[in-house]
N, C-alpha and C positions, 0 to 999 in steps of 0.2 A: 546446498540448502534444499530442504524439502517442504518448508512452510513459508508462506508469504509473511512479510514483516508485520502486516496488520494483524494477522492471527496471533503472532508471537506477542505483540503489544497488548492485545486484548487479554491473553492469558496472564501476562505480567501484571496488568492492572487488577485482574480478579484475584491473583495470589496476594498482591499487596493489600487489597481490601480485606481479605481473610485475616492476614497477619495483624492488621491494624484495626480490626473490628469496624470497618467502614462500609457503608452502603454503596455498592458499585454503581447503582443508577445515579446517585448523586455525584460520584467522582467522574463518570463518563459525561454527565451533563455539563461539566466545567472543563472538559479536556479537549485539547487540540493535538492531533496526531500529525507529525511531519514525516513525509515519505518522499523518496526520490522520483517515483512515477505514480501516476494516477492509479487509485485502487481498481483492481479488476472487479467484475460483477459480483463474484463471491465475497470478496473483501468489503466492497461497498455495502452489500446487503448485511454483512455481519456488523459493520460499524453502525449502520442504521438501526439494527436490532438492539444494539447496546446504547442507542440514543446519544452518540457522541456529539459534542458541540460542533466541531469542524475538523476538516482534514486539509492540510496544505501539501501540495505536490509541486515538483519543478515545472511540469507541463504535461498536458494530456496527449500531445502529439507523439510522444515516444511509443505509445501503444497503439498507433493507428491501425495496425494489422491484427490487433487483439480486441477483445470486447471490454473496453473501459466502462466503469460503472458511474462515472461522474459527469456525463454529458457528451463524451466523444462518440459513443455509440448509443448508450442508454443512460438515462438520468436516474439511476437508482437512488442517488443522494437526495433528489428533490421531487421526484414524481409523487403523485397521490397514489398510495397503495394501501390496501386494507390489511390490518394486522401485521404490519412490517416495521413497527417502530417509528421513531420520529425522523423527519427529514433532517439532513445536516448540511452545513455549508462546505462546499468543496472549492478551495482556492488554488488556482494553478499559477505557475510562474514564480514560485518562491525559490530563490537561489538557483535558478535554472541552469546557468552556465556551469556553476560548480557541480551540480548534480550530473549533468551530461558528461563532464570530464571524469567524474568518479565512475560512471557506468562504462565509459570507454576503457578506462584503466582496468576495470574488472574483467571485461570481455577480452582484453588482450592476454590475460593469463590463461594458462592451461590447467586442466584438472589432473593432478598427479595420480589420481585414483581411477581415471578413465582407462578402459581396456585399450591396448595398443591399436586395435582396429578403429577405435573411435577418436584417437588423438588427431587433431587437425594438423595439416602441414603448415608450418610457419610461413607467413607471407611477409613481405617487406613493407607493408602499409603501417603507418604510424598515426 
């Protein structure tokens, strides 16, 4: 994956709006995005610029070493900012256990396209 899910979702909504002759600002104003982890700063800013209604994530603590955009490090979703779109509600804790298990399963996999020097040695952790 090279793009964050939030960016893919924004593009899909924009494409849908073009195909159905709908105003994207109206669609985003009534949309809730569900993601497994809190949006990063870039994605939170993009969601804010699109004036999305809200974003639900499993929890913000999964990105504690990264810069989350919904309150764990910065509150891009709710801070007062000039010319940055409308604030949106960022709800954490939605289906947290299921999302964490999904992420664990994903990270247990190996990338078959990775160069041999980058393939990690299998460990016995489960």
